[in-house]
N, C-alpha and C positions, 0 to 999 in steps of 0.2 A: 505496501498499499504506497500512496507517495501522497505526504502532504505539504500544503503550501502554505504559507504564510507571507505576508508584506500589507503594507500600508497605504503604498503609492503604486501606479501602473509603473511599469519596467521597477520597479525596486521592490520586487521580491526573492524570497528568499524560501528554496527548497528543503522541505527536514523530508528524511527518510524515515518511516518507522514501521521499523520489522516486527515479524510476527513475534519472537520470542518475546520484544519488547511491550508489545498491542497485550498477550497474553497474560502477562504482568497487571498490565493498568488494570485489565477488565477484572484480574483475579480481585471479588468480592472482598476476600481477608487482607488482598493486602493493602496495606496502610498506605506506603508507598504510590499505589496505582489510583486511590480516591481524588489527588488533587491533580495530578498529571492526565486524567481521564476528561475531568473539568475544562484543563484546558487545550485536550486534542479534537475535542469533539466540536470546538468552535471553528477549527479547523476546512480549509476546504480540499477536497478531495480531489487529485487527478489522476485519468485513467492512462495506464502505458498503451499509444497507439500504431498506426503499422507503420505513419512517418518517424515514430521513435524506433522501431524497430528496425529498420533500413537507416535511420543513422548511425543507431547501436553498431550495425552492423559494422559502416564502413569503419566507425571510429577504432574500432579491435583493430580489425584489418590497419591503420594506420599506426595502428601504436604497434602492432608486432612488424612493420613493416621499417621503423623506425627503432625495433631493438628493443620493445618494452612489451612486458607482456601484461594484459588489459585481462584483469578477472570480466567474465561476462556481464554481472552483476553489475560493475563499476561502470563499466560501457553504458548498459540500460539506463544507473540513473544521471547520468553526463547526456544521455540524449536527452532524456523528458527537460533536463534542467536548460539545453540549448536549447532545442523549438520553444522554450517556451518565455527564452528570452531570462528566465531564474535565476539568481545568485546561488552560489550551492555553499551551505554550510557544511562540513565535514572534519571528523577529529583524526581522517586518515589522509592528509594532503597529497601524501606520497602518492597512491593510489591513484588518483583526479586528475596530478600534473600535466598528466601525460596527453592529456586531451586541447590541446591548442584551442579551441575557441568556446571552453567554458572557463566562466568567470568564478573564482574561488570565493567566498567570502570572508 
């Protein structure tokens, strides 16, 4: 699931919430999840489209031609961000620096 948030058009930030995090958030016995859930439900969800898939494949091939291995999921996330003009916030910048057109937050 890809969630995004932003205040101004063109200044949107892509936030990826993976299934492990979502499970913890939705776990009623988790105290951490309750506060996070209140914030996450306010975010809009964006879908992974055919255009995202096409760009993802191109990004992965381009990275490999430059000698960098790009994990498929990272290429998919980068494609969503690039196609929508989002900035990507990540704690793992190293994985995403290989994608030239991607703007990192």
